[in-house]
Structure formats: C-alpha cells, structure tokens
FIRO-547576 format. One line per 2 residues: number of its first residue (from 1); for each residue x, z, y of N, C-alpha, C. Coordinates in Angstrom, 1 decimal, always signed. Each point is the difference from the previous one (the first is absolute). Layout:
<pts>
NUM> X:Z:Y:X:Z:Y:X:Z:Y ~ ... .
</pts>
This chain:
<pts>
1> -13.3:+13.0:+2.4:+1.6:-0.1:-1.3:+1.0:-0.3:+0.9 ~ +1.6:+1.0:-0.7:+0.7:+0.2:+0.2:+1.1:-0.9:-0.3 .
3> +0.8:-1.0:+1.1:+0.7:-1.0:-0.5:+1.4:+0.6:+0.7 ~ +1.1:-0.3:-0.8:+1.4:-0.4:-0.4:+0.3:-1.2:+0.7 .
5> +1.1:-0.6:+0.9:+0.6:-1.1:-0.1:+1.4:+0.4:+0.3 ~ +1.1:-0.7:-1.6:+0.9:+0.4:+0.2:+1.4:-0.5:+0.6 .
7> +0.6:+0.6:+1.3:+0.9:-0.9:+0.2:+1.1:+0.0:-0.8 ~ +1.0:-0.9:-0.9:+1.0:+0.3:-0.1:+1.4:-0.7:+0.4 .
9> +1.1:-0.4:-0.2:+1.6:-0.5:+0.7:+0.6:-0.7:-1.5 ~ -0.9:-0.3:-1.0:+0.7:-0.9:-1.3:+1.2:+0.1:-0.4 .
11> +0.7:+0.0:-0.7:+1.5:-0.2:+0.1:-0.3:-1.3:-1.8 ~ +1.6:+0.2:-0.3:+0.5:-0.9:-1.1:-0.1:+0.4:-1.0 .
13> -0.6:+1.1:-0.5:+0.2:+0.9:-1.2:-1.7:+0.3:-0.3 ~ -0.2:-0.8:-1.1:-1.4:+0.7:-0.1:-0.3:+1.1:-0.5 .
15> +0.7:+0.9:-0.7:-0.2:+1.8:-0.1:-0.1:+0.3:+1.0 ~ +0.8:+0.3:+1.0:+0.0:+0.0:+1.3:-1.1:+0.0:+0.7 .
17> -0.7:-1.1:+0.5:-1.0:-0.1:+0.1:-1.3:+0.0:-0.2 ~ -0.1:+0.2:-1.6:-1.5:+0.6:-0.6:+0.9:+1.9:-0.1 .
19> +1.1:+0.4:+0.2:-0.1:+1.5:+0.4:-0.5:+0.6:+1.3 ~ -0.4:-1.1:+1.0:-0.3:+0.2:+1.3:-1.3:-0.3:+0.4 .
21> -0.5:-0.4:-1.1:-1.1:-1.0:-0.1:-1.1:+1.3:-1.0 ~ +0.8:+0.4:-0.4:-0.7:+1.3:-1.4:+0.0:+1.5:+1.4 .
23> +0.9:+0.4:+0.9:-0.2:+0.8:+0.6:-0.7:-0.1:+1.5 ~ -0.3:-1.7:+0.7:-1.2:-0.1:+0.2:-1.1:+0.3:-0.1 .
25> -0.1:-0.7:-1.2:-1.8:+0.5:-0.8:-0.1:+1.3:-0.1 ~ +1.2:+0.9:-0.7:-0.4:+1.4:-0.5:-0.6:+0.5:+1.9 .
27> +0.8:-0.6:+1.0:-0.4:+0.3:+1.6:-1.8:+0.4:+0.0 ~ -0.1:-1.7:+0.0:-1.3:-0.4:-0.1:-1.0:+1.1:-0.4 .
29> +0.2:-0.1:-1.6:-0.6:+0.7:-0.9:+0.0:+1.5:+1.0 ~ +0.7:+0.7:+0.1:+0.4:+1.5:+0.8:-1.0:+0.4:+1.0 .
31> +0.0:-1.2:+0.6:-1.1:-0.4:+1.3:-1.3:-0.1:-0.1 ~ -0.3:-0.6:-1.1:-1.6:+0.3:-0.5:-0.4:-1.4:+0.0 .
33> +1.0:-1.1:+0.1:-0.5:-1.4:+0.0:-0.5:-0.4:-1.4 ~ -1.3:-0.9:+0.7:-0.5:-0.8:-1.7:+0.9:-1.0:-0.2 .
35> +0.5:-1.0:+1.1:+0.5:-1.2:+0.0:+1.1:-0.3:+0.4 ~ +1.3:-0.1:-0.8:+0.9:-0.2:+0.6:+1.2:-1.8:-0.4 .
37> +0.4:+0.3:+1.3:+0.0:-2.2:-0.1:+1.7:-0.5:+0.8 ~ +0.8:-0.1:-1.2:+1.3:-0.3:+0.2:+0.2:-1.6:+0.9 .
39> +1.2:-0.1:+0.0:+0.5:-1.1:+1.2:+0.1:-1.1:-0.9 ~ +0.4:-0.7:+0.4:+0.4:-1.6:-0.3:+1.3:+0.4:-0.7 .
41> +0.1:-0.5:-1.4:+1.6:-0.1:-0.5:+0.2:+1.3:+0.1 ~ -0.3:+1.0:-0.5:+0.1:+1.4:-0.1:+0.7:+0.6:-1.0 .
43> -0.1:-0.8:-0.9:+1.4:-0.2:-1.2:+0.7:+0.1:+0.4 ~ +0.3:-1.2:+1.1:+1.6:-0.7:-0.2:+0.1:-1.0:+0.7 .
45> +1.2:+0.1:+1.6:+0.4:-0.5:+0.8:+1.5:-1.1:-0.4 ~ -0.5:-0.8:-0.4:+2.0:-0.4:-0.8:+0.8:-0.5:+1.1 .
47> +1.1:-0.4:-0.3:+0.9:-0.2:+0.9:-0.3:-1.8:+0.4 ~ -1.0:-0.4:-0.9:+0.0:-1.7:-0.1:-1.4:+0.3:-0.6 .
49> -0.4:-1.3:+0.3:-1.7:-0.1:-0.8:+0.0:+0.1:-1.5 ~ +1.3:-1.1:-0.2:-0.2:+0.0:-1.7:+0.0:+1.4:-0.4 .
51> +0.4:+1.1:+0.3:+0.3:+0.9:-0.7:-1.5:+0.9:-0.8 ~ -0.6:-0.3:+0.6:-1.4:+0.3:+0.0:-0.5:-0.5:-1.8 .
53> +0.3:-1.0:-0.3:+0.3:-1.0:-1.1:+0.0:+1.3:-1.1 ~ +1.2:-0.1:-0.2:+0.1:+0.7:-0.7:-0.9:+1.6:-0.8 .
55> -0.3:+0.8:+1.4:-1.1:+0.6:-0.1:-2.1:+0.3:-0.4 ~ +0.7:-1.7:-0.6:-2.0:-0.4:-0.2:-0.2:+0.3:-1.2 .
57> -1.2:+0.1:+0.0:-0.8:+0.6:-1.2:-1.5:-0.7:-0.5 ~ -0.3:+0.2:-0.8:-0.8:-0.6:-1.0:-1.0:+0.6:+0.9 .
59> -1.4:-0.4:+0.2:-1.2:+1.0:+0.7:+0.1:+0.6:-1.8 ~ -0.8:+1.6:+0.6:+0.0:+1.0:-0.5:+1.0:+1.0:-1.1 .
61> +1.1:-0.5:+0.4:+1.3:+0.7:-1.0:+1.2:-0.5:+1.1 ~ +0.6:+1.5:+0.1:+1.2:-0.1:+1.0:+0.3:+1.1:+0.4 .
63> +1.0:+0.7:+0.6:+0.0:+1.0:+0.2:-0.1:+0.2:+1.8 ~ +0.0:-0.9:+0.4:-1.2:+0.4:+1.5:-1.5:-0.1:+0.0 .
65> -0.5:-0.4:-0.6:-1.4:-0.5:-0.7:+0.1:+1.6:-0.6 ~ +0.5:+0.8:-0.8:-0.1:+1.0:-1.1:-0.2:+1.3:+1.2 .
67> +1.1:+0.2:+1.2:+0.0:+0.8:+0.9:-1.2:+0.2:+0.7 ~ -0.2:-1.0:+0.9:-1.5:-0.3:+0.6:-1.2:+0.5:-1.1 .
69> -0.2:-0.3:-0.8:-1.1:+0.4:-1.1:+0.4:+2.0:-0.7 ~ +1.0:+0.4:+0.3:+0.8:+1.0:-0.6:-0.1:+1.1:+1.4 .
71> +0.3:-1.0:+0.9:-0.7:+1.1:+1.9:-1.0:+0.2:+0.2 ~ -1.1:-1.3:-0.1:-1.1:+0.3:+0.4:-1.1:+0.9:-1.0 .
73> +0.6:+0.3:-1.0:-0.8:+0.6:-1.2:+0.4:+1.7:+0.2 ~ +1.2:-0.2:+0.0:+1.1:+1.5:+0.4:-0.9:+0.9:+1.2 .
75> +0.1:-0.6:+1.4:-0.7:+0.2:+1.0:-1.9:-0.1:+0.2 ~ -0.4:-0.5:-0.7:-1.0:-0.7:-0.3:-0.6:-0.6:+1.3 .
77> +0.2:-1.0:+0.2:-0.2:-0.9:+1.5:-0.1:-1.4:-0.2 ~ -0.7:-0.6:+1.0:+0.5:-1.6:-0.3:+0.9:+0.1:+0.8 .
79> +0.8:-1.2:-0.8:+1.5:-0.8:+0.2:+0.1:-1.0:+0.3 ~ +0.1:-0.5:+1.3:+0.5:-2.1:+0.0:+1.5:+0.6:-0.1 .
81> +0.8:-1.0:-0.6:+1.4:-0.3:-0.6:+0.2:-1.3:+1.2 ~ +0.2:+0.4:+1.4:+0.6:-1.0:+0.5:+0.1:-1.2:-0.5 .
83> +1.5:-0.7:-0.5:+0.2:-1.0:-0.7:+0.8:+0.2:-0.7 ~ +0.0:-1.0:-1.4:+1.0:+0.4:-1.0:+0.1:-1.3:-0.3 .
85> +0.9:-0.7:-1.1:+0.1:-0.9:+0.0:-0.1:-0.3:-1.6 ~ -1.5:-1.4:-0.1:-0.2:+0.0:-1.5:+0.5:-1.4:-0.4 .
87> +0.1:-0.1:-1.1:+0.4:-1.5:-0.6:-0.7:-0.7:-0.2 ~ +0.5:-1.0:+0.4:-0.5:-1.4:+0.1:+0.8:-0.8:-1.4 .
89> -1.1:-1.0:-0.3:+1.0:-1.7:-1.0:+0.8:+0.0:+0.7 ~ +0.7:-0.1:+1.2:+0.9:-0.5:-0.2:+0.9:+1.1:+0.9 .
91> +1.6:+0.2:-1.0:+0.8:+1.3:+0.2:+0.7:+0.0:+1.3 ~ -0.4:-1.2:+0.7:+0.9:+0.4:+1.2:-1.6:+0.6:+1.4 .
93> -1.4:-0.1:-0.6:-0.3:+0.4:+1.8:-0.9:+1.0:-1.0 ~ -0.6:+0.9:+0.7:-0.8:+1.3:-0.5:-1.0:+0.0:+0.9 .
95> -1.4:+0.9:+0.2:-0.9:+0.0:+0.3:+0.2:+1.5:+1.1 ~ -0.5:-0.5:+1.2:+0.3:+1.5:+0.7:-1.2:+0.8:-0.3 .
97> -0.1:+0.8:-0.7:-1.4:+0.6:-0.6:+0.0:+1.8:+1.2 ~ -1.8:+0.1:+0.1:+0.2:+1.1:+0.3:-1.5:+0.5:-0.9 .
99> +0.1:+1.2:-1.3:-0.4:+0.7:-0.4:-0.8:+0.9:+0.5 ~ -1.1:+0.3:-0.5:-0.6:+1.1:+0.3:-0.6:+0.8:-1.3 .
101> +0.7:+1.2:+0.0:-0.3:+1.0:-1.2:-1.3:+1.2:+0.3 ~ -0.6:+0.7:-0.9:-1.2:+0.7:+0.2:+0.3:+1.4:-0.5 .
103> -0.7:+1.5:+0.6:+0.6:+1.2:+0.3:+0.1:+0.0:-2.6 ~ +0.0:-0.9:-0.1:-0.1:+0.6:-1.6:+1.1:-1.3:-0.5 .
105> +0.5:-0.6:+1.0:+1.3:-0.9:-0.1:-0.4:-1.3:-0.8 ~ -1.1:-0.4:+0.3:-0.7:-1.1:-0.7:+0.5:-1.3:+1.5 .
107> +1.2:-0.4:-1.0:-0.4:-1.6:+1.6:-1.3:-1.2:-0.2 ~ -0.5:+0.6:+1.8:-1.4:-1.1:-0.4:+0.0:-0.8:+1.0 .
109> +0.8:-0.5:+0.5:+0.3:-1.6:+0.8:+1.5:+0.1:+0.3 ~ +0.3:-1.5:+0.0:+1.2:-1.0:-0.2:-0.1:-0.5:+1.3 .
111> +0.6:-0.3:+1.1:-0.1:-0.9:+1.3:+1.6:-0.6:-0.3 ~ +0.2:-1.3:-0.1:+1.0:-0.5:+0.4:+0.2:-1.0:+1.2 .
113> +0.9:+0.7:+0.7:+0.3:-0.5:+1.1:-0.4:-1.7:+0.6 ~ -0.8:-0.4:+0.6:-0.1:-1.5:+0.1:+0.3:-0.8:+0.9 .
115> +0.6:+0.6:+1.7:+0.5:-0.7:+1.2:+1.5:+0.6:-0.3 ~ +0.6:-0.9:-0.1:+1.7:+0.6:-0.2:+0.6:-0.2:+1.4 .
117> +0.5:+0.5:+0.4:+0.8:+0.4:+1.1:+1.1:-0.9:+0.2 ~ +0.4:-1.4:+1.0:+1.0:-0.7:+0.1:+0.4:+0.5:+1.9 .
119> +1.2:+0.3:+0.1:+0.4:+0.1:+1.7:+1.2:-0.2:+0.1 ~ +0.9:-1.0:+0.9:+0.9:-0.1:+0.9:+0.0:-0.2:+1.5 .
121> +0.6:+0.8:+0.2:+0.5:+0.6:+1.5:+1.2:-0.7:+0.4 ~ +1.1:-0.4:-0.9:+0.9:-0.8:+0.2:+1.1:+1.5:+0.3 .
123> -0.3:+1.2:-0.6:+1.1:+0.8:-0.2:-0.7:+0.5:-1.8 ~ -1.3:+0.5:-0.1:-0.6:+0.3:-0.6:-0.4:-0.7:-1.5 .
125> -0.3:-0.3:-1.0:-0.5:-1.2:-1.0:-0.8:+0.5:-0.6 ~ -1.5:+0.3:-0.8:-0.4:-0.1:-1.0:-0.9:-0.5:-0.7 .
127> -0.4:-0.4:-1.4:-0.2:-1.0:-0.1:-0.7:+0.8:-1.3 ~ -1.4:+0.4:-0.4:-0.3:+0.9:-0.9:+0.1:-1.3:-1.4 .
129> -0.2:-0.9:+0.2:-0.8:-0.5:-0.8:+1.3:-0.8:-0.9 ~ +1.0:+0.4:-0.1:+1.1:-0.9:-0.8:+0.0:+1.2:-0.9 .
131> -0.4:+1.4:-0.3:-0.1:+0.4:-0.6:-1.1:+0.6:-0.9 ~ -1.2:-0.1:+1.0:-1.2:+0.1:-0.7:-1.4:-0.6:-0.1 .
133> -0.5:+0.2:-0.5:-1.3:-0.9:-0.7:-1.3:+0.5:+1.0 ~ -0.6:-0.4:+0.5:-1.2:+0.2:+0.7:-0.9:+0.6:-0.8 .
135> -0.8:+0.4:+0.1:-1.3:+0.7:-0.7:-0.9:-1.3:+1.1 ~ -1.3:-0.1:-0.4:-1.2:-0.8:+0.0:-1.2:+0.7:+0.2 .
137> -0.2:+1.5:-0.3:-1.4:+0.7:-0.4:+0.0:+0.9:+1.7 ~ -1.2:+0.3:+0.7:-0.1:+1.1:+0.5:-0.2:+1.4:-1.0 .
139> +0.1:+1.3:+0.4:-0.4:+0.4:-1.2:-0.2:+1.6:+0.8 ~ -0.8:+0.7:-0.3:-1.2:+1.0:+0.4:+0.1:+1.3:-1.0 .
141> -0.3:+0.7:+0.4:-0.2:+1.5:-1.4:-0.9:+0.9:+0.7 ~ -1.5:+0.6:-0.8:-0.1:+1.1:+0.5:+0.8:+1.3:-0.2 .
143> -0.2:+1.1:+0.9:+0.4:+0.9:-0.5:-1.0:+1.1:+0.8 ~ +0.1:+0.9:-1.0:-1.3:+1.2:-0.1:+1.0:+1.0:+0.4 .
145> -0.4:+0.6:+1.4:+0.4:+1.3:+0.5:-0.4:+1.3:-0.2 ~ +0.5:+1.3:-0.5:-0.4:+0.8:-0.4:-0.8:+0.7:+0.5 .
147> -0.7:-0.2:+0.9:-1.5:+0.0:+0.9:-1.2:-0.7:-0.2 ~ +0.1:-1.2:-1.1:-0.4:-1.0:-0.4:-0.5:-1.1:+0.5 .
149> +0.5:+0.0:+1.5:+0.1:-1.3:+0.2:+0.6:-1.5:-0.3 ~ -0.1:-1.0:+0.2:+0.8:-0.9:-1.2:+0.3:-0.8:+1.5 .
151> +1.0:-0.7:-0.1:+0.6:-0.7:+0.8:+0.8:-1.4:-0.7 ~ +0.2:-0.6:+0.6:+0.3:-1.4:-0.4:+1.2:-0.2:+0.6 .
153> +1.0:-0.2:-0.7:+0.9:-0.1:+0.5:+1.4:-1.3:-0.3 ~ -0.2:-1.0:+0.9:+0.9:-1.0:+0.2:+1.0:-0.1:+0.0 .
155> +1.3:-0.6:-1.2:+1.2:-0.3:+0.0:+0.6:-0.9:+1.2 ~ +1.2:+0.2:+0.1:+0.3:-1.1:+1.0:+2.0:+0.2:+0.0 .
157> +0.6:-1.1:+0.5:+1.5:+0.9:-0.2:+0.5:-0.6:+1.4 ~ +0.4:+0.8:+0.7:+1.2:-0.9:+1.3:-0.3:-1.0:+1.2 .
159> +0.6:-0.9:-0.4:-0.1:-1.4:+0.2:-1.7:-0.8:+0.3 ~ -1.0:+0.5:-1.6:-1.1:+0.0:+0.1:-0.5:+0.2:+1.4 .
161> +0.5:+1.4:+0.7:-0.9:+0.0:+1.2:-0.1:-0.5:+1.3 ~ +0.7:-1.2:-0.2:-0.3:-1.3:+1.4:-1.6:-1.0:-0.8 .
163> -0.3:+0.3:-1.0:-1.0:-0.9:-0.4:-1.5:+0.5:-0.1 ~ -0.4:+0.1:+1.1:-1.4:+0.8:-0.2:-1.0:-0.4:-1.3 .
165> +0.0:-1.7:-0.4:-0.7:-0.2:-0.4:+0.0:+0.7:-1.5 ~ +0.7:+0.7:-0.2:+0.5:+0.8:-1.6:-0.7:+0.9:+0.3 .
167> +0.1:+1.1:+1.2:-1.0:+1.3:-0.2:-1.3:-0.3:+0.6 ~ -0.6:-1.4:-0.1:-1.4:-0.3:+0.5:-0.7:+0.2:-1.4 .
169> +1.7:-0.8:-0.8:-0.9:-0.1:-1.3:-0.2:+1.3:-0.7 ~ +0.5:+0.9:+0.3:+0.5:+1.0:-0.9:-1.5:+1.2:+0.2 .
171> -0.5:-0.4:+0.8:-1.4:+0.6:+0.6:+0.1:+1.7:-0.3 ~ +0.9:+0.8:+0.1:+0.5:+0.8:+0.1:-0.4:+1.5:+1.1 .
173> +0.3:+1.2:-0.4:-0.1:+1.5:+0.6:+1.0:+0.5:+0.3 ~ +1.0:-0.2:-0.6:+1.6:+0.1:-0.1:+1.1:-0.7:+0.5 .
175> +0.7:-0.8:+0.4:+0.8:-0.9:-0.5:+1.9:+0.9:-0.1 ~ +0.3:-0.8:-0.6:+1.4:+0.7:-0.2:+1.0:-1.5:+0.0 .
177> +1.0:+0.8:+0.7:+1.3:-1.1:+0.6:+1.0:+0.5:-0.3 ~ +0.3:+0.3:-1.2:+1.9:+0.4:+0.0:+0.5:-0.9:+0.0 .
179> +1.2:+0.2:+0.5:+1.2:-1.2:+1.0:+1.3:+0.8:+0.2 ~ +0.5:-0.9:+0.1:+1.6:+0.0:+0.5:+0.6:-0.9:+1.2 .
181> -1.2:-0.1:+0.9:+0.1:-0.7:+1.2:+1.5:+0.2:+0.8 ~ +0.4:-1.0:+0.2:+1.3:-0.1:+0.7:+0.1:+0.7:+1.7 .
183> +1.4:+0.7:+0.0:-0.6:+0.3:+1.2:+0.0:-1.0:+1.3 ~ +0.3:-1.3:+0.3:-0.4:-1.0:+1.1:-1.7:-0.1:+0.0 .
185> -0.7:-0.4:-1.9:-1.2:+0.4:+0.7:-0.1:+0.8:+0.0 ~ -0.5:+0.9:-0.8:-0.2:+1.7:+0.1:-0.1:+0.1:+2.0 .
187> +0.7:+0.0:+0.1:+0.0:+0.4:+1.4:-1.0:-1.0:+1.1 ~ -0.1:-1.1:-0.5:-0.7:-0.8:+0.6:-1.4:+0.1:+0.3 .
189> -0.6:-0.3:-1.6:-1.1:-0.3:-0.1:-0.8:+1.3:-1.3 ~ +0.5:+1.0:-0.6:-0.3:+0.9:-0.5:-1.5:+0.2:+0.2 .
191> +0.2:+1.4:+0.9:-1.0:+0.6:+0.2:-0.9:-1.3:+0.4 ~ +0.3:-0.9:+0.7:-1.6:-0.9:+0.9:-0.3:-0.4:-1.7 .
193> +0.6:-0.7:-0.7:-0.6:-0.3:-1.1:-1.2:+1.2:-0.8 ~ +0.7:+0.4:-0.6:-0.4:+1.1:+0.0:-1.4:+0.8:+0.5 .
195> +0.1:+0.1:+0.9:-1.5:+0.5:+1.0:-0.8:-1.6:-0.2 ~ +0.4:-0.5:-0.1:-0.7:-1.5:+0.1:-0.7:+0.2:-1.2 .
197> +0.2:+0.0:-1.1:-0.2:-0.4:-1.1:-1.3:+1.0:-0.7 ~ +0.2:+1.3:+0.8:-0.5:+1.3:+0.1:-1.5:-0.6:+0.8 .
199> +0.3:-0.4:+0.9:-1.7:-0.4:+0.9:-0.6:-0.7:-0.9 ~ +0.9:-1.7:+0.2:-0.8:-0.8:-0.6:-1.0:+0.3:-1.2 .
201> +0.5:+0.9:-1.0:-0.1:+0.1:-1.3:-0.9:+1.5:+0.2 ~ -0.3:+0.6:+1.1:-0.8:+1.3:+0.2:+0.8:+0.9:-1.0 .
203> +1.1:+0.4:-0.8:+0.6:+0.3:-0.9:+1.2:+0.8:+0.2 ~ +0.2:+1.4:-0.7:+1.1:+0.5:+0.1:+1.1:-0.8:-0.8 .
205> +0.9:-0.1:+1.0:+1.6:-0.7:-0.4:+0.9:+1.4:-0.2 ~ +0.9:+0.1:-1.1:+0.9:+0.5:-0.3:+1.2:-0.9:-0.8 .
207> +1.1:+0.7:+0.9:+1.2:-1.0:+0.1:+1.2:+1.0:-0.3 ~ +0.8:+0.0:-1.6:+1.1:+0.5:+0.5:+1.2:-0.7:+0.0 .
209> +1.0:+0.5:+0.6:+1.2:-1.0:-0.2:+1.3:+0.2:-0.1 ~ +1.0:-1.0:-0.2:+0.9:+0.5:+0.1:+0.7:+0.1:+1.3 .
211> +0.8:+1.0:+0.2:+0.8:+0.0:+1.1:+0.8:+0.6:+0.4 ~ +1.0:-0.5:+0.1:+1.6:+0.6:-0.1:+0.7:-1.2:+0.1 .
213> +1.6:+0.4:+0.0:+1.1:-1.0:-0.5:+0.4:+0.1:-0.7 ~ -0.2:-1.1:-1.5:+0.2:+0.2:-1.3:+1.5:+0.2:-0.2 .
215> +0.1:+0.1:-1.3:+1.8:-0.4:-0.6:+0.2:-1.5:+0.0 ~ -0.8:-1.3:+0.2:+0.1:-0.8:-0.2:+0.0:-0.6:+2.0 .
217> +0.1:+0.5:+0.5:+0.2:+0.3:+1.3:-1.5:-1.0:+1.1 ~ -0.8:-0.1:-1.0:-1.1:-0.3:+0.8:-0.7:+1.0:+0.9 .
219> -0.6:-0.1:+0.9:-0.3:+1.6:+0.6:-2.2:-0.6:+0.6 ~ -0.6:+0.6:-1.0:-1.6:+0.2:+0.0:-0.5:+0.6:+1.3 .
221> -1.0:-0.1:+0.0:-0.9:+0.2:+1.6:-0.7:+1.8:-0.5 ~ -0.6:+0.0:-1.1:-0.5:+1.0:-0.3:-1.4:+0.2:+0.4 .
223> +0.0:+1.1:+1.4:-1.3:+0.5:+0.2:-1.2:+0.1:-0.6 ~ +0.4:+0.6:-1.2:-1.7:+0.0:-1.3:-0.7:+0.3:+1.4 .
225> -1.5:-0.6:-0.6:-0.5:+0.7:+0.8:-1.5:-0.3:-0.8 ~ -1.3:+0.8:+0.5:-1.3:+0.2:-0.2:-0.8:-0.6:+1.1 .
227> -1.3:-1.0:-0.2:-0.3:-0.3:+1.4:-1.5:+0.0:-0.5 ~ -1.3:+0.4:+1.0:-0.9:+0.1:-0.5:-1.7:-1.1:+0.0 .
229> -0.5:+0.1:-0.7:-0.7:-1.2:+0.5:-0.5:-0.3:+1.6 ~ +0.3:+0.9:+0.9:-0.1:-0.4:+1.4:+0.8:-0.6:+0.4 .
231> +1.6:+0.0:-0.6:+1.1:-1.0:+0.2:+0.8:+1.1:+0.5 ~ -0.1:+1.1:+0.2:+0.8:+1.5:+0.3:+1.4:+0.1:-0.7 .
233> +0.9:+0.8:+0.6:+0.6:+0.2:-0.8:+0.0:+1.7:-0.4 ~ -0.3:+0.1:-1.2:-0.4:+1.1:-0.7:+1.1:+1.1:-0.5 .
235> +1.3:-0.7:-0.2:+1.3:+1.0:+0.0:+1.1:-1.5:-0.2 ~ +1.1:+0.4:+0.5:+1.4:-0.6:+0.0:+1.4:+0.8:-0.1 .
237> +0.5:-0.8:-1.1:+0.9:+0.8:+0.1:+0.9:-0.6:+0.8 ~ +0.8:+0.3:+1.4:+0.9:-0.4:+1.0:+1.3:-0.5:-0.2 .
239> +0.9:+1.2:-1.0:+1.5:+0.0:-0.4:+0.0:-0.8:-1.4 ~ +1.3:-0.6:+0.2:+0.6:-0.8:-1.5:+0.3:+1.3:-1.1 .
241> +0.1:-0.2:-1.1:+0.4:+0.6:-1.1:-1.5:+0.3:-0.6 ~ -0.2:+0.5:-1.1:-0.7:+0.2:-0.9:-0.6:+1.5:+0.4 .
243> -1.5:-0.6:-0.6:-0.8:+1.6:+0.5:-1.5:-0.9:-0.1 ~ -0.8:+1.0:+0.3:-1.2:-0.1:-0.6:-0.9:-0.1:+1.6 .
245> -1.5:-0.8:-0.2:-0.8:-0.1:+1.2:-1.4:+0.4:-0.4 ~ -0.3:+1.0:-0.2:-1.4:+0.4:-0.3:-1.0:+0.2:+0.7 .
247> -1.8:-0.7:-0.6:-0.8:-0.6:+1.1:-1.0:+0.4:-0.9 ~ -1.4:+0.7:+0.8:-1.1:+0.4:-0.9:-1.1:-1.4:+0.3 .
249> -0.3:-0.7:-1.2:-0.7:-1.2:+0.6:-1.5:+0.7:-0.2 ~ -0.6:-0.6:+0.8:-2.3:+0.2:+0.2:-0.1:-0.2:-0.3 .
251> -1.4:-0.5:-1.4:-0.8:-1.0:+0.1:-1.1:-0.1:+0.4 ~ -0.3:+1.3:+0.4:-1.0:-0.1:+1.0:+0.3:-0.7:+1.6 .
253> +0.9:+0.2:+0.2:+0.3:-0.5:+1.3:+0.0:-1.1:-0.6 ~ +0.9:-0.8:-0.7:-0.1:-1.3:-0.2:-1.5:-0.7:-0.2 .
255> -0.8:+0.4:-0.5:-1.4:-0.6:+0.0:-0.8:+0.1:+1.5 ~ +0.4:+1.1:+0.5:-0.6:-0.1:+1.7:+0.7:-1.1:+0.6 .
257> +1.3:-0.2:+0.1:+0.4:-1.1:+0.4:-0.3:-1.4:-0.1 ~ -0.5:+0.0:-1.4:-0.9:-1.5:-0.3:-0.9:+0.0:-0.1 .
259> -0.7:+1.1:+0.4:-1.6:-0.2:+0.4:+0.0:-0.2:+1.6 ~ +0.9:+0.8:+0.5:-0.1:-0.2:+1.9:+0.2:-1.2:+0.0 .
261> +0.9:-0.9:-0.5:+1.0:-1.2:+0.1:+0.0:-0.8:-0.8 ~ -1.0:-0.8:-0.9:-0.5:-0.7:-1.3:+0.7:-1.2:+0.4 .
263> +1.5:-0.2:+0.6:+0.3:-1.0:-0.2:+0.4:-0.9:-1.4 ~ -0.2:+0.6:-0.6:+0.4:-0.6:-1.0:-1.1:-0.8:-0.9 .
265> -1.5:+1.0:+0.6:-0.9:-1.2:-0.4:-0.6:-1.0:+1.1 ~ +1.2:+0.2:+0.5:-0.4:-1.7:+1.3:+0.8:-0.9:-0.3 .
267> +1.1:-0.3:-1.1:+0.7:-0.7:-0.5:-0.9:-1.1:-0.3 ~ +0.0:-1.7:+0.7:-0.1:-0.7:-0.4:+1.0:-0.9:-0.8 .
269> +0.4:-0.2:-0.7:+1.0:-0.8:-0.8:-0.2:-1.5:+0.1 .
</pts>
C-alpha cells in the first residue's frame, strides 16, 4: 500500500489552508497513494490559541469535515484529516480531533487528542489545555487496501508520541502521528521517538508534520517521515515547506518481522 504523509506550513486563513491541502491530496492521488494523511492543525494555525474556537465544528457538520469527505470521495483514497477543532459543551474549549475517511467519503473513525502539550523553556510557552479538552479513548480502524490486505491503523497526535502506553493499547499495524512539533523539541526528539514507537510495536509509523515558519511567528520542525516496522526511516522530507513524503508499505515484510522477532507475544503485563 502506498501512503503519503503531507507536510504543510498552515497559516491563519482557513480557505488558503484548505486549498493547499486540496492540492497536496490531489498530488498524492496522482502518485497512486491509497492513504493520505494531513498534519496536525492543517486547517488553521492561528495568531493565538483561542483563534481555533471560531472555527469549531459540530461532529459531522461543517466546511472542514465536508472538505475532507469530498476530497476522499473525489480521489478514491483513504484520508486522515490531521486535526481540526470540534465543538464541546464548553464554548471556551474544543477537541483537537483527527478524523479518518474512507474512499467513499464516509467518516470511519474519530480520535480526540488525549495528551495535551505543555512546554516552557523561558522563551517559548505552550499550554494546549487552556483551549483544548482532552480525549479519553484510544482509537484504531480497519483499512482494506486495494490488494485485499487489511491494515489496523492506530490514530494519535503529536504530543501523544511521548506516551508509549497509548501505542501499546492500539495494537496496530500502522501508527499515524500527525504533528506540529516545535522546532526546539522536534530537533531533539522527533526522529528518535518515531523510530522507538515503530520498534516497540513492530509497526509502520507515518508522521505528517507542520514544517516551517508560520504567519503567527511560530516555527515548526517538519521532517515528515515514514518509519518501517524495523525502525528504519523509509522516507523523510528534510527541507522545510509544503510537500509530500511517499512510501510503499509492505504487509508481508511486516508479518515477516513479527514472525522473526515475536516481541509482541513475549510481553509480560
């Protein structure tokens, strides 16, 4: 199965971000990809955290969700919409949600980001919990590829990457990590964490990322990446800016690795 991790440098205008996403999804489809994954906050990187509140959508209703469904249907591919803001009972907070759509445009999975980023190094400060309500449940879905192979796909988002117990619970063949890592933390930890999650779970990992200097002044690390289940980097975008990382996922190799090193069967809870 061919997969595309889409890298973006999202700005403050929803329409511009959706136009970029539309172009990248089309390019992924033209290159024969069956699954395209957008980065965290693909639809908006506001000037301040509260900007996302104005774009919150009710589950199953809204222009961002309609865009994702239509794009999946138009190109006949599986599409995971990085994250978008979904409304909560509290008007001052949203869920940071990743949605998966089938080639028919049907929403088949919803994951609300569980672990909320907090960082303060004396210069930069982030506190997602101010405007985001955390999710509670791990989520995975079944993806049937064109060759008939079935993949269990586990959903996660950005800061989740630091919590290996989540990935154990997913028991997935493919782990998705749409992200907007800061430049500082990404430079230090991005690749080691992605490779660790792949090795620990004997699973493929695909991590589309925000990558570059944003209108709001924030700089994200990028380096969108696909890592195979043996922990080797199969594809990576080294430069900043929008683009695609494309990799061919081999289900037979996954089975071979798990047979040769059955570490998942050796776990002692």
